[in-house]
N, C-alpha and C positions, 0 to 999 in steps of 0.2 A: 550812389545818389549824387546827382549833380545839383548843388545848391550853394547859395551865398547867404551867409548869416550876418546880420547887422545888429550888434549889441545883444545877440541871442534872443531877440524879440521877434524879428521878422525873418522868415525863411522863404526863399524864392527857389522854386524848382522849375527847370525847363523840361516840359513834357511835350516833345515834338514842337508844334506851333503854339501850344497852350502853356501858359505860365501859371503855376500853382503858387499862391501866396498864402503863407500861414502866419498869423499873429500869435506868438507864443508868450502869453502873459501868465504871471503867477496864479491868476484867478481862473483863467480859462484859455482854451486854444481854439482859434477860429480860422478856418481855411476857406479860400474861395479861388475860383479860376478866372483867368483873364486871357484874352487873345482870341478866343473863339466864341465871344459873347453872342455873335449874330446867329450861331447855330443852336443857341439855347431857346427853348419854347417860351 
């Protein structure tokens, strides 16, 4: 896994030209993708 962790809260993965960003909080974990937003419906 290629990723950079900042304070163990934000995880960023490089998936080709798309960046997967995950917010890892004690309450919940939320992930979203950035980079190819124009290809999303």
